[in-house]
C-alpha positions in Angstrom: -7.9 7.4 23.4 -10.7 5.3 21.9 -11.3 4.8 18.2 -13.9 7.5 17.8 -11.6 10.3 19.4 -8.9 9.1 17.1 -10.9 9.3 14.1 -12.1 12.7 15.0 -8.4 13.9 15.7 -6.9 12.3 12.5 -5.0 14.6 10.1 -7.2 16.4 7.7 -7.4 14.8 4.2 -6.4 16.4 1.2 -9.8 16.3 -0.6 -8.5 17.1 -4.0 -6.0 14.3 -4.1 -7.0 10.8 -5.4 -5.4 7.4 -4.7 -3.3 7.8 -7.9 -1.7 11.0 -6.7 -1.0 9.7 -3.3 0.5 6.5 -4.6 2.7 8.7 -6.9 3.8 10.7 -3.8 4.8 7.4 -2.1 6.7 6.4 -5.4 8.6 9.7 -5.2 9.4 9.4 -1.5 11.1 6.2 -2.5 12.8 7.7 -5.7 14.2 10.7 -3.4 15.3 8.4 -0.7 13.4 10.5 1.8 13.6 9.5 5.5 10.6 11.3 7.0 8.6 8.4 8.1 5.9 10.4 9.5 5.2 11.5 6.1 5.2 7.9 4.6 2.9 6.7 7.3 0.7 9.6 6.8 0.4 8.8 3.1 -0.3 5.1 3.9 -3.2 6.2 6.2 -4.7 8.5 3.7 -4.5 5.8 1.1 -6.1 3.0 3.4 -9.0 5.4 4.2 -9.9 5.4 0.4 -9.2 1.9 -0.6 -12.3 -0.2 -1.6 -10.6 -3.7 -0.9 -11.5 -6.2 1.7 -8.7 -6.8 4.2 -8.2 -10.6 3.0 -7.3 -9.3 -0.5 -4.7 -6.6 0.7 -3.2 -9.0 3.2 -2.6 -11.5 0.3 -0.5 -9.1 -1.3 1.2 -7.9 1.7 2.1 -11.6 2.6 3.6 -12.0 -0.9 5.8 -8.8 -0.6 6.8 -9.6 2.9 7.9 -13.2 2.0 10.4 -11.6 -0.3 12.1 -10.1 2.6 12.2 -13.3 4.7 13.8 -15.1 1.8 16.8 -12.6 2.1 17.8 -13.1 -1.4 18.8 -9.7 -2.4 19.9 -10.6 -6.0 16.3 -11.7 -6.8 14.4 -8.7 -5.4 13.8 -7.2 -8.8 12.6 -10.6 -10.0 10.5 -11.3 -7.0 8.9 -7.7 -7.3 8.1 -8.4 -11.0 6.3 -11.6 -9.9 4.4 -9.7 -7.3 3.2 -7.1 -10.0 2.3 -10.1 -12.3 0.3 -11.7 -9.6 -1.3 -8.3 -8.7 -2.3 -7.6 -12.3 -3.6 -11.3 -12.8 -6.0 -10.7 -9.7 -7.0 -7.5 -11.0 -7.9 -8.9 -14.4 -9.8 -11.7 -12.7 -11.9 -9.2 -10.8 -12.8 -6.9 -13.8 -15.3 -4.3 -12.8 -14.0 -3.9 -9.2 -12.4 -0.6 -9.5 -11.0 -0.6 -5.9 -8.5 -3.3 -6.9 -7.6 -1.8 -10.1 -6.8 1.5 -8.3 -4.7 -0.3 -5.8 -3.0 -2.3 -8.5 -2.1 0.6 -10.5 -0.7 2.6 -7.7 1.3 -0.3 -6.3 2.8 -0.9 -9.8 3.8 2.6 -9.7 5.6 2.3 -6.2 7.2 -0.9 -7.0 8.8 0.5 -10.3 10.3 3.2 -8.1 11.7 0.5 -5.8 13.1 -1.4 -8.9 14.9 1.4 -10.3 16.4 2.6 -7.1 20.1 2.6 -6.8 20.0 1.1 -3.5 17.3 -1.5 -4.0 17.7 -3.0 -0.5 17.0 0.3 1.3 14.0 1.2 -1.3 12.6 -2.3 -0.6 12.6 -1.8 3.2 11.0 1.4 2.8 8.3 -0.2 0.6 7.6 -3.0 3.1 7.4 -0.3 5.9 4.8 1.5 3.7 2.9 -1.6 3.0 2.9 -2.7 6.5 1.5 0.6 7.6 -1.2 0.6 4.7 -2.4 -3.0 6.0 -2.6 -1.8 9.6 -4.5 1.5 8.7 -6.7 -0.3 6.3 -7.8 -2.8 8.9 -8.3 -0.2 11.5 -10.6 2.0 9.2 -12.4 -1.1 7.8 -13.3 -1.9 11.4 -13.9 1.7 12.5 -16.1 2.5 9.4 -18.4 -0.4 10.3 -17.2 -2.4 7.4 -16.2 -6.0 7.7 -14.6 -7.8 4.8 -15.1 -4.6 2.8 -18.9 -4.8 3.1 -21.0 -2.7 5.4 -22.4 -4.5 8.4 
């Protein structure tokens, strides 16, 4: 199946839902310890289609989150997630007027709060990383399929 066929056969979008609502659904997925990863990846795809970020920026944040897992310091996950949110908010403040980053930051902050407050933070963190990995992959796919490179139209 080529890229064009995939785009035509993708699941229908819920036109009335915005990024905020989709990020809230991801947070609820984590809070409720859901295990339907098809649903999680579908949400990641829907969010990725709407994000107005370049792939370098989203990849920077993903690498930060992924590094937490690599370090393997379970006791410091909350602390490291707080640091991630601080870095995310700092970048958002630096790029005032770029609504795409603000929408992303607000949504991710909501999801991170669900992870930090979960009774099984390790499981919640793994789910968050799975979501973020899917988000990065779908974002890159739609960025290239949509004729955008680096967030700009070619």
